[in-house]
C-alpha positions as CSV (number, residue, x, y, z in Angstrom):
1,M,32.4,102.3,58.3
2,K,33.2,98.9,57.0
3,P,36.0,96.8,58.6
4,E,39.1,96.8,56.5
5,A,39.5,93.7,54.2
6,K,41.9,91.3,55.7
7,F,44.9,90.0,53.7
8,V,47.4,87.3,54.5
9,P,49.9,86.5,51.7
10,S,49.5,82.7,51.5
11,V,52.5,82.6,49.1
12,S,55.5,85.0,49.3
13,V,58.7,84.2,47.4
14,S,61.9,86.1,46.9
15,Y,64.3,85.6,44.0
16,A,68.0,86.2,43.4
17,C,67.7,88.5,40.4
18,N,70.8,87.0,38.8
19,G,69.9,88.1,35.3
20,S,70.3,84.6,33.7
21,S,66.9,84.4,32.1
22,T,67.3,87.7,30.3
23,K,70.9,87.1,29.0
24,A,71.3,86.0,25.4
25,N,73.8,83.5,23.9
26,A,75.7,84.0,20.6
27,L,72.6,83.1,18.6
28,G,70.5,85.7,20.4
29,M,68.7,83.0,22.5
30,R,67.7,83.4,26.1
31,L,68.1,80.4,28.5
32,M,64.7,78.9,27.9
33,Q,64.9,79.4,24.1
34,E,68.4,77.8,24.0
35,R,66.9,74.8,26.0
36,A,64.0,74.4,23.5
37,Y,66.3,74.8,20.5
38,E,68.5,71.9,21.7
39,K,65.4,69.7,21.1
40,R,64.6,71.2,17.7
41,G,65.1,67.8,16.0
42,E,62.2,66.2,17.9
43,Q,59.1,65.5,15.8
44,Y,56.7,66.2,18.8
45,L,57.8,68.8,21.3
46,L,55.9,70.2,24.3
47,I,57.3,73.4,25.8
48,K,56.1,74.3,29.3
49,S,57.3,77.7,30.2
50,P,55.8,80.7,32.1
51,P,54.3,83.9,30.5
52,A,57.0,86.3,29.3
53,S,59.7,83.7,29.0
54,G,60.0,84.1,25.2
55,K,58.0,81.1,23.9
56,S,57.1,82.9,20.6
57,R,60.7,83.6,19.7
58,A,61.7,80.0,20.8
59,L,59.2,78.7,18.2
60,M,60.6,81.0,15.5
61,F,64.1,79.5,16.0
62,I,62.8,76.0,15.9
63,A,60.5,76.5,13.0
64,L,63.2,78.2,10.9
65,D,65.5,75.2,11.5
66,K,62.7,72.7,10.6
67,L,62.0,74.5,7.4
68,A,65.7,74.9,6.4
69,N,67.3,71.7,7.7
70,Q,64.6,69.1,8.4
71,G,62.8,68.9,5.1
72,L,59.4,70.4,6.2
73,K,57.5,72.3,3.6
74,Q,55.7,74.9,5.7
75,A,55.0,76.1,9.3
76,I,51.5,76.8,10.6
77,I,51.4,78.8,13.8
78,V,48.0,78.4,15.6
79,V,47.1,80.9,18.4
80,P,43.9,81.1,20.6
81,E,42.9,84.6,19.7
82,R,43.7,87.2,17.0
83,S,45.6,89.6,19.3
84,I,48.2,87.0,20.1
85,G,49.0,86.8,16.3
86,A,51.0,90.0,16.7
87,S,53.6,87.9,18.7
88,F,54.6,86.4,15.4
89,H,55.2,89.5,13.3
90,D,58.6,89.8,11.5
91,E,61.7,89.6,13.8
92,P,65.2,90.6,12.6
93,L,66.8,87.6,14.4
94,S,70.1,87.9,12.4
95,Q,70.8,91.2,14.2
96,F,71.3,89.2,17.4
97,G,73.4,86.4,16.0
98,F,70.9,83.9,14.4
99,W,71.6,82.8,10.8
100,T,68.4,84.2,9.3
101,D,65.4,86.4,10.1
102,W,61.8,85.5,10.9
103,H,59.4,86.7,8.1
104,V,55.7,86.2,7.6
105,E,54.1,87.6,4.4
106,P,51.4,90.0,5.6
107,K,48.7,88.2,3.7
108,W,49.5,85.0,5.6
109,N,49.1,86.4,9.1
110,L,45.4,85.8,9.1
111,C,45.1,87.2,12.7
112,D,45.6,90.6,11.1
113,A,43.0,90.0,8.4
114,P,39.4,91.3,8.8
115,G,36.4,88.9,8.8
116,A,35.3,85.9,10.8
117,D,37.4,82.8,11.4
118,N,35.0,80.5,9.5
119,G,34.7,82.8,6.4
120,G,37.3,83.4,3.7
121,K,40.1,82.7,6.0
122,I,39.6,78.9,5.4
123,N,40.1,79.5,1.7
124,S,43.2,81.5,2.6
125,V,44.6,78.4,4.4
126,D,44.0,76.4,1.3
127,A,45.7,79.0,-0.9
128,F,48.7,79.0,1.5
129,L,49.0,75.2,1.4
130,Q,49.2,75.4,-2.4
131,S,51.8,78.3,-2.3
132,D,55.6,78.3,-1.9
133,D,55.5,80.6,1.1
134,K,56.7,79.2,4.3
135,V,54.8,80.6,7.3
136,L,51.1,81.0,8.1
137,V,49.6,82.4,11.4
138,C,46.0,81.8,12.2
139,T,43.6,81.3,15.2
140,H,42.7,78.0,16.7
141,A,39.2,78.4,15.3
142,T,40.4,79.0,11.7
143,F,42.7,76.0,11.9
144,R,39.9,73.8,13.3
145,F,37.6,74.8,10.4
146,A,40.4,74.2,7.8
147,V,41.2,70.7,9.1
148,D,37.4,69.9,9.1
149,K,37.2,71.0,5.4
150,F,40.5,69.7,4.0
151,G,41.3,66.8,6.3
152,V,44.5,66.1,8.2
153,E,46.3,64.7,5.1
154,A,46.3,68.1,3.5
155,F,48.9,69.2,6.2
156,D,51.4,66.4,5.6
157,D,55.1,67.3,5.9
158,R,54.4,70.5,7.7
159,L,55.1,71.9,11.2
160,I,51.9,72.6,13.3
161,A,52.8,74.8,16.2
162,V,50.1,75.3,18.8
163,D,50.4,78.3,21.1
164,E,48.6,78.4,24.5
165,F,48.3,74.6,24.3
166,H,46.2,74.4,27.5
167,H,43.2,75.3,25.3
168,V,43.4,71.8,23.9
169,S,41.8,68.8,25.6
170,A,41.6,65.1,25.1
171,N,37.9,65.4,25.7
172,P,36.0,64.1,22.6
173,D,34.0,67.4,22.6
174,N,37.3,69.4,22.1
175,K,37.7,69.7,18.3
176,L,41.3,70.8,18.3
177,G,42.2,68.0,20.7
178,L,40.6,65.5,18.3
179,H,42.5,67.0,15.3
180,L,45.8,66.8,17.1
181,G,45.1,63.2,18.0
182,A,44.5,62.5,14.3
183,F,47.7,64.2,13.3
184,V,49.7,62.1,15.8
185,A,48.0,58.9,14.6
186,R,48.8,59.8,10.9
187,D,52.4,60.6,12.0
188,K,53.1,62.9,8.9
189,V,53.6,66.3,10.6
190,H,55.8,67.8,13.3
191,I,54.1,69.4,16.3
192,V,55.4,72.0,18.7
193,A,53.0,72.7,21.5
194,M,53.6,75.6,24.0
195,T,51.9,76.5,27.2
196,G,52.5,78.9,30.1
197,S,50.2,76.9,32.3
198,Y,51.2,73.8,34.2
199,F,47.8,72.3,34.5
200,R,44.2,72.6,33.1
201,G,41.7,74.4,35.2
202,D,39.1,71.7,34.6
203,A,41.7,69.0,35.5
204,E,41.2,67.4,32.1
205,A,44.1,65.8,30.3
206,V,45.4,67.9,27.4
207,L,46.4,64.8,25.4
208,S,45.6,61.1,25.8
209,P,48.5,59.3,27.7
210,Q,49.5,57.3,24.6
211,D,49.8,60.5,22.5
212,E,51.6,62.5,25.3
213,A,54.2,59.7,25.6
214,K,55.3,60.6,22.1
215,F,56.2,64.2,23.0
216,D,59.6,65.3,24.3
217,T,59.1,67.9,27.0
218,V,61.1,71.1,27.6
219,T,60.3,72.5,31.1
220,Y,61.3,75.9,32.2
221,T,60.0,76.7,35.6
222,Y,58.6,79.9,37.2
223,Y,61.5,79.6,39.6
224,E,64.1,79.7,36.9
225,Q,62.3,82.5,35.1
226,L,61.9,84.8,38.1
227,N,65.2,83.9,39.7
228,G,66.9,85.0,36.4
229,Y,65.3,88.4,36.2
230,Q,67.2,91.7,36.6
231,Y,64.7,93.7,38.6
232,L,61.7,91.7,40.1
233,K,62.8,90.2,43.4
234,R,59.6,89.2,45.2
235,L,56.1,87.9,44.4
236,D,53.2,87.8,46.8
237,I,50.0,85.8,46.3
238,G,47.1,86.0,48.7
239,Y,43.4,86.3,49.2
240,F,41.2,88.9,50.9
241,F,37.8,88.5,52.4
242,Y,35.3,91.3,52.4
243,S,31.6,91.7,53.3
244,G,29.0,93.8,51.5
245,S,29.9,95.2,48.1
246,Y,33.4,94.7,46.9
247,A,33.4,98.2,45.3
248,D,33.1,99.7,48.8
249,D,36.1,97.7,50.1
250,I,38.4,97.9,47.0
251,L,40.5,100.8,48.3
252,S,41.6,98.7,51.3
253,V,43.4,96.3,49.0
254,L,44.3,98.7,46.2
255,D,47.4,100.9,46.3
256,T,47.1,103.7,43.7
257,A,50.9,103.9,43.7
258,E,51.1,100.5,42.1
259,K,50.4,99.8,38.4
260,T,47.3,97.6,38.7
261,I,45.0,95.4,36.6
262,I,41.6,95.0,38.2
263,H,39.5,92.1,36.9
264,I,35.9,92.7,38.0
265,P,33.7,89.6,38.5
266,S,31.7,87.9,35.8
267,V,28.1,89.1,35.8
268,N,27.0,85.5,36.6
269,S,29.1,85.3,39.8
270,R,28.1,85.7,43.4
271,E,30.3,88.8,43.8
272,S,28.8,90.7,40.9
273,T,26.2,93.4,41.5
274,K,24.8,92.4,38.0
275,D,25.6,95.9,36.7
276,K,29.2,95.9,35.5
277,I,29.1,99.5,34.2
278,R,27.9,100.8,37.6
279,E,30.7,98.7,39.3
280,V,33.3,100.5,37.2
281,E,31.8,103.9,38.0
282,H,31.8,102.9,41.7
283,I,35.5,102.0,41.5
284,L,36.3,105.3,39.7
285,S,34.4,107.4,42.3
286,A,36.1,105.5,45.2
287,L,39.5,106.4,43.7
288,G,38.8,110.2,43.5
289,D,37.3,113.0,41.4
290,W,36.7,112.4,37.8
291,Q,38.5,114.8,35.6
292,G,37.3,113.8,32.1
293,I,38.6,111.6,29.3
294,D,41.9,111.9,27.6
295,P,41.0,112.6,24.0
296,A,44.1,110.8,22.5
297,T,43.7,107.5,24.4
298,G,40.2,107.3,25.8
299,F,41.6,106.8,29.3
300,Q,39.5,108.0,32.3
301,L,41.3,110.7,34.3
302,V,40.7,110.6,38.1
303,K,42.3,112.9,40.7
304,T,43.1,111.2,44.0
305,P,42.7,113.0,47.4
306,E,46.5,113.3,47.4
307,G,46.3,115.3,44.1
308,K,47.7,112.7,41.7
309,V,45.8,112.3,38.4
310,L,45.4,108.6,37.6
311,R,45.1,107.4,34.0
312,I,42.6,104.6,34.0
313,A,41.8,102.3,31.0
314,D,38.2,101.0,31.0
315,L,38.0,97.7,29.0
316,V,34.5,96.9,30.4
317,D,32.6,99.5,28.5
318,D,30.1,97.9,26.1
319,D,30.5,100.7,23.5
320,A,32.8,98.9,21.0
321,S,34.2,102.1,19.5
322,K,35.3,103.5,23.0
323,R,36.7,100.1,24.1
324,D,38.6,99.6,20.8
325,R,40.2,103.1,21.2
326,V,41.3,102.3,24.7
327,S,42.5,98.9,23.7
328,A,44.5,100.4,20.8
329,A,46.1,102.9,23.1
330,L,47.2,100.1,25.4
331,K,48.8,98.3,22.5
332,D,50.6,101.4,21.1
333,P,54.2,100.2,20.6
334,S,55.6,103.7,21.0
335,Q,54.3,103.6,24.7
336,K,55.5,100.1,25.6
337,N,58.4,101.5,27.7
338,N,56.5,104.4,29.1
339,R,55.7,103.6,32.7
340,D,53.4,106.6,33.0
341,H,51.3,105.8,30.0
342,V,48.5,104.2,32.2
343,D,48.1,103.6,35.9
344,I,45.1,101.2,36.3
345,I,43.4,98.9,33.8
346,I,39.8,97.7,34.7
347,A,38.8,94.6,32.7
348,L,36.3,91.8,32.7
349,G,37.1,89.2,30.0
350,M,40.1,91.0,28.5
351,A,43.8,91.8,29.6
352,K,44.5,88.1,30.5
353,E,46.2,85.7,28.2
354,G,48.9,87.2,25.9
355,F,48.3,90.7,27.3
356,D,51.7,92.4,27.7
357,W,52.0,95.3,30.1
358,I,55.5,95.0,31.7
359,W,54.8,97.7,34.3
360,C,51.9,95.8,36.0
361,E,52.8,95.3,39.7
362,H,49.4,94.2,41.0
363,A,46.9,91.9,39.5
364,L,43.7,92.3,41.6
365,T,41.0,89.8,40.8
366,V,37.5,90.0,42.3
367,G,35.6,86.7,42.7
368,Y,36.9,83.2,42.2
369,R,37.8,82.3,38.7
370,S,36.6,78.8,37.8
371,S,39.8,77.8,35.9
372,L,43.2,77.5,37.6
373,T,44.7,78.1,34.2
374,E,43.0,81.5,34.0
375,I,44.5,82.4,37.4
376,V,48.0,81.5,36.2
377,Q,47.4,83.6,33.1
378,I,46.3,86.6,35.3
379,I,49.2,86.2,37.6
380,G,51.4,86.2,34.5
381,R,50.3,89.8,33.8
382,A,52.2,90.9,36.9
383,T,55.3,88.8,36.6
384,R,57.0,90.7,33.8
385,D,60.4,92.1,34.6
386,A,60.7,95.9,34.3
387,P,63.2,98.6,35.5
388,S,62.6,99.7,39.2
389,K,59.8,97.0,39.6
390,T,61.1,95.0,42.6
391,R,57.8,93.5,43.8
392,A,54.6,92.1,42.2
393,R,51.5,90.7,43.7
394,F,48.3,88.9,42.9
395,T,45.3,89.3,45.2
396,N,42.0,87.5,45.0
397,L,39.1,89.5,46.7
398,I,36.5,87.0,47.9
399,A,33.2,87.6,49.6
400,E,33.2,86.2,53.1
401,P,30.4,83.6,53.7
402,D,27.4,85.2,55.2
403,A,24.9,83.2,57.4
404,S,22.0,85.1,55.9
405,E,22.9,84.1,52.3
406,E,21.0,81.4,50.5
407,A,24.2,80.7,48.6
408,V,26.3,80.0,51.6
409,T,27.4,76.6,50.2
410,E,28.5,78.4,47.0
411,A,30.5,80.9,49.1
412,V,32.2,78.0,51.0
413,N,33.0,76.3,47.6
414,D,34.6,79.6,46.3
415,T,36.7,79.9,49.5
416,L,37.9,76.3,49.1
417,K,38.7,76.9,45.4
418,A,40.7,80.0,46.3
419,I,42.8,78.0,48.8
420,A,43.3,75.3,46.2
421,A,44.6,77.8,43.7
422,S,46.9,79.3,46.3
423,L,48.3,75.9,47.2
424,L,48.9,75.1,43.6
425,M,50.5,78.4,42.8
426,E,52.9,77.7,45.6
427,Q,53.9,74.5,43.9
428,V,54.3,76.2,40.6
429,L,56.5,78.9,42.0
430,A,58.7,76.6,44.1
431,P,62.0,75.2,42.9
432,R,61.8,71.7,41.3
433,F,62.1,68.6,43.4
434,E,64.1,65.6,42.5
435,F,63.5,62.7,45.0
436,K,65.7,59.7,45.3
437,P,65.6,56.8,47.8
438,K,68.2,56.8,50.5
439,N,70.7,54.1,49.9
440,P,74.1,53.4,51.5
441,T,75.7,53.7,48.0
442,N,74.4,57.2,47.3
443,E,77.0,59.9,46.7
444,A,77.0,63.7,46.4
445,T,75.9,64.9,42.9
446,P,78.1,67.6,41.4
447,G,76.5,71.1,41.2
448,F,74.4,70.6,44.4
449,D,75.0,72.5,47.6
450,Y,74.2,70.2,50.6
451,G,74.5,73.0,53.2
452,E,76.8,73.3,56.2
453,G,78.9,70.1,56.6
454,G,78.2,69.0,53.0
455,Y,77.0,65.6,51.9
456,Q,76.7,63.1,54.8
457,A,76.5,59.4,53.9
458,D,74.6,58.5,57.1
459,K,71.8,61.1,56.7
460,C,69.0,61.9,54.3
461,N,70.6,64.8,52.4
462,V,69.0,67.9,50.9
463,G,71.0,69.4,48.0
464,F,70.1,72.5,46.1
465,N,71.3,73.6,42.7
466,E,70.9,77.4,42.4
467,E,71.5,77.6,38.7
468,R,68.8,75.0,37.8
469,G,66.5,75.9,40.7
470,T,66.4,72.2,41.7
471,F,66.2,70.4,45.1
472,Q,67.6,66.9,45.4
473,I,66.1,65.2,48.4
474,E,66.8,61.7,49.7
475,I,63.9,59.9,51.3
476,K,64.1,56.6,53.1
477,G,61.6,54.0,51.7
478,L,60.7,56.0,48.6
479,A,59.4,53.9,45.7
480,E,61.1,54.7,42.4
481,P,59.2,54.8,39.1
482,R,60.1,51.9,36.9
483,S,58.6,52.7,33.5
484,E,59.6,55.5,31.2
485,E,56.1,57.1,31.5
486,A,56.1,57.0,35.3
487,S,59.5,58.6,35.3
488,R,58.3,61.3,32.9
489,I,55.3,62.1,35.2
490,C,57.6,62.3,38.3
491,Q,59.9,64.7,36.4
492,H,57.5,66.9,34.6
493,D,53.9,66.3,35.7
494,L,53.7,66.3,39.5
495,N,51.9,69.6,39.4
496,E,49.2,68.0,37.3
497,V,48.7,65.3,40.0
498,I,48.7,67.9,42.8
499,A,46.2,70.1,40.8
500,A,43.8,67.2,40.7
501,F,44.3,66.5,44.4
502,V,43.9,70.0,45.8
503,Q,40.8,70.5,43.5
504,D,39.2,67.4,44.9
505,K,36.3,68.8,47.0
506,T,36.2,66.0,49.6
507,T,40.0,66.1,50.0
508,I,40.2,69.8,50.7
509,E,37.1,69.9,52.9
510,R,38.4,67.1,55.1
511,G,42.0,68.3,55.1
512,L,40.9,71.8,56.4
513,F,38.0,71.0,58.7
514,D,37.8,67.4,59.8
515,Q,39.3,67.4,63.4
516,E,39.3,63.5,63.4
517,L,41.2,63.2,60.1
518,V,44.0,60.7,59.9
519,P,46.3,62.3,57.3
520,E,47.0,59.0,55.5
521,E,43.4,59.0,54.4
522,L,44.3,61.9,52.2
523,T,47.9,61.2,51.4
524,Q,47.5,57.5,50.7
525,L,43.8,56.9,49.9
526,R,42.7,60.1,48.2
527,M,46.0,60.7,46.4
528,G,46.2,57.0,45.5
529,K,42.7,57.1,43.9
530,I,43.6,60.3,42.0
531,V,46.8,58.8,40.6
532,K,44.9,55.6,39.7
533,D,42.1,57.5,37.9
534,K,44.5,59.8,36.1
535,Y,47.1,57.2,35.0
536,P,45.2,53.8,34.7
537,E,47.7,52.6,32.2
538,L,50.5,52.5,34.9
539,D,50.9,49.3,37.0
540,E,50.3,49.4,40.8
541,E,54.0,49.8,41.6
542,D,54.4,52.8,39.3
543,Q,51.1,54.3,40.5
544,E,52.4,54.1,44.1
545,A,55.7,55.7,43.0
546,V,53.9,58.7,41.4
547,R,51.7,59.0,44.5
548,Q,54.7,59.1,46.8
549,H,56.5,61.7,44.7
550,A,53.4,63.9,44.5
551,V,52.7,63.8,48.2
552,A,56.4,64.5,49.0
553,A,56.4,67.5,46.7
554,L,53.2,68.9,48.2
555,N,54.1,68.2,51.8
556,L,57.7,69.4,51.7
557,T,56.5,72.7,50.1
558,Q,54.0,73.1,53.0
559,K,56.6,72.2,55.6
560,A,59.2,74.5,54.1
561,K,56.7,77.4,54.2
562,E,55.8,76.7,57.8
563,A,59.5,76.6,58.8
564,A,60.2,79.7,56.8
565,H,57.3,81.5,58.5
566,T,58.5,80.6,62.0
567,G,62.2,81.2,61.1
568,A,61.8,84.6,59.4
569,E,58.5,86.1,60.4
570,G,57.8,89.2,58.4
571,D,61.2,89.2,56.8
572,G,60.4,89.5,53.1
573,E,64.0,90.5,52.0
574,K,65.8,87.5,53.3
575,G,67.8,86.9,50.2
576,P,67.2,84.8,47.0
577,N,64.5,82.5,48.3
578,T,66.8,81.6,51.2
579,A,63.8,81.3,53.5
580,F,62.2,78.5,51.3
581,I,65.5,76.6,50.8
582,E,66.4,76.8,54.5
583,G,62.8,75.8,55.3
584,V,63.2,72.5,53.4
585,R,66.6,71.9,55.0
586,R,65.3,72.8,58.5
587,F,62.4,70.4,58.3
588,A,64.6,67.6,57.0
589,M,67.1,68.1,59.8
590,D,64.4,68.5,62.6
591,V,63.0,65.0,62.0
592,R,65.0,62.0,63.0
593,E,64.8,60.4,59.6
594,L,63.1,61.7,56.5
595,D,61.1,58.7,55.4
596,I,58.0,58.3,53.2
597,D,55.8,57.1,56.2
598,L,56.6,60.4,58.0
599,I,55.7,62.4,54.9
600,D,52.5,60.5,54.5
601,R,51.6,61.4,58.1
602,I,51.5,65.2,57.3
603,N,48.1,66.8,56.6
604,P,48.9,68.8,53.4
605,F,46.3,71.4,54.3
606,S,47.3,72.3,57.9
607,E,49.4,75.3,56.9
608,A,46.6,76.5,54.6
609,Y,44.2,76.3,57.6
610,A,46.6,78.4,59.7
611,I,46.5,81.1,57.1
612,L,42.8,80.9,56.6
613,S,42.1,81.3,60.3
614,K,44.1,84.5,60.2
615,A,42.4,85.9,57.1
616,M,38.7,85.1,58.0
617,T,36.6,86.1,61.0
618,E,36.1,83.5,63.7
619,E,32.3,83.5,63.0
620,S,32.8,82.9,59.3
621,L,35.3,80.2,59.9
622,K,32.9,78.3,62.3
623,Q,30.2,78.7,59.7
624,V,32.3,77.2,56.9
625,A,33.3,74.3,59.2
626,A,29.6,73.7,60.0
627,V,28.5,73.6,56.4
628,I,31.2,71.0,55.6
629,G,30.7,69.0,58.8
630,A,27.0,68.6,58.1
631,K,27.6,66.4,55.1
632,R,30.5,64.3,56.4
633,I,30.1,60.5,55.8
634,T,32.0,57.9,57.7
635,L,33.3,55.5,55.1
636,T,32.5,54.6,51.5
637,L,32.8,51.1,50.0
638,E,35.6,52.3,47.7
639,E,37.5,53.7,50.6
640,A,37.0,50.5,52.7
641,R,38.4,48.5,49.8
642,E,41.5,50.8,49.5
643,L,42.0,50.6,53.3
644,A,41.8,46.8,53.1
645,K,44.6,46.8,50.4
646,R,46.7,49.0,52.6
647,A,46.0,46.6,55.5
648,L,47.3,43.7,53.3
649,K,50.5,45.5,52.7
650,F,50.7,46.2,56.5
651,K,50.4,42.4,57.1
652,Q,53.1,41.6,54.6
653,E,55.5,44.1,56.3
654,R,54.6,43.3,60.0
655,G,53.3,39.7,59.9
656,R,49.9,40.7,61.4
657,L,46.8,42.5,60.4
658,P,46.1,46.1,61.7
659,S,44.4,46.2,65.1
660,I,41.2,48.1,65.7
661,T,42.3,48.9,69.2
662,S,45.7,50.3,68.1
663,T,46.8,53.7,69.5
664,D,48.2,54.5,66.0
665,A,45.3,56.3,64.2
666,W,46.2,55.1,60.7
667,E,46.5,51.4,61.8
668,K,43.1,51.7,63.5
669,R,41.6,53.2,60.3
670,M,42.9,50.4,58.2
671,A,41.4,47.9,60.6
672,E,38.1,49.7,60.4
673,G,38.2,49.3,56.6
674,V,38.7,45.6,56.9
675,A,35.9,45.4,59.5
676,F,33.6,47.4,57.3
677,L,34.1,45.0,54.3
678,A,33.6,42.0,56.6
679,R,30.2,43.5,57.8
680,M,29.2,44.1,54.2
681,K,30.1,40.5,53.2
682,A,28.2,39.1,56.2
683,E,25.1,41.2,55.4
684,A,25.2,40.1,51.7
685,A,25.4,36.4,52.9
686,R,22.3,36.8,55.0
687,V,20.2,38.2,52.2
């Protein structure tokens, strides 16, 4: 008998269910759509909004206005895969208050047309450009081939709308990214870009900084989306560790009463048995007795020991005719609101981006996914709002590192990546942070609740705006961004910075397992380097402002979680995210003064380590620490230079250099950096 897989939810958030994100205004627009429509006059618009928030319809409203009122000839909607093209079928928008309907001539929705993307569809794009029709829908691939063939100038005076924009990259090898750069340089089209992901899994920029600066951004957060639902109150995210074959342990994490999507591991991954068909069979047999196949849908029928017959959709089967029948049954519009249509979906590469099953309560993923974007997309499958669905969860089943494995280092890397993903999802799901320096002239901002006692001029205040899902936090000594670009990053892109930070291998290894770590080495040196590398066009003052804002967002989220855990252990129904809000307040009140130096002295990974130590066996934990400890290096030349720069700032502030005998660990570390450089200089002089 195998020990039960252990689960600790590393993220658990509760929401108010105030219904605001599902209510429509007089034009039939939900809150996010209304926010995007207000920016409809912008030439370049980037919409960052979670799955299921209504981005497709937001684009319809904007495109119709651009065609009718802004002088554009045509709109071209570009989607990553053919199945997502269905999101842009005709919509009777006027029935809900808008001034016209959305219509696409059937021949111009190329996602519905047979054939390959690089065949006759390119000629269809040309025919559309010569026609008087207004809207074309095609895949990213068709669009790329068409631009290659006809050139960017053929698309002048048109709207190019790119759905699932995170597929684009500023990397020279990314064709769509190159094309978009060329469109921006020519400046003769309008672009609306939409993404449900707040970062790229490969940490690569979607656009070059100079191009991105031209885009106006509409941000609608996960917090606003989930807080405004009618039914879904709570979302849990966590990882499980198992030993042996995952198929043997899957029932210890799978509740057959929950509607579940199981993503089995890629055949190239460590968790895979290399036989995906046998894995599916193994899961089916673990669930109960096979009863046959439903002739209408192709779903597998399995009777559980309790007597319930589960309807299971197998999207892993290599037989295309079988898989297509199952896939068609899942997309059957007449079954969209039937909760009992299917119970479990087993998939490998499918049922991720753009897959809409509102009843899904549990996204169970086996093995680490290399892209953080992919994880966000998978979690998005479970965060749809549906009647009687009050809780959703995402769980990542990971193989525990085994001393006998040759791939122990790979196992350790997967564990670290899972923790990074978890930390980042926490950031994505949290309310937004607005930081401001503490000044005597500061006043209360209307719309913010400052807790018991209200705003206090002599303290660092924490205000919360429930409607906008935004914290306003005063921090003593905080550097403010000076340029427009640095302000934009602090307002909209801190998660991009944090994504790069938590994915940095050295950072997470040291943060979790280096007992001698001085936290400022991560918060100042590593984060400082990441900001510098990511935004080289910013001056030093702005780079420092971005660094401080990113560290504050990450560390306050971690401290809020820690305070919420200690203040409400096991209480998952504590009201609309009250635990998190109170956690931020409690931390701010518990410290004598909330200043940036204090925030820099927090190890961002300490709470993650506390969770990991509960989820993993002591033996495995020691082994992971040993693997990481074996490759530790004391100091690099680059780190020493950065320490010396910080030492110079220290001297400017204190009138003396840092002391190597200081009892303050960070002062001592800066002095070591200066000494290291002095030794290097002396050695070079001797040669």
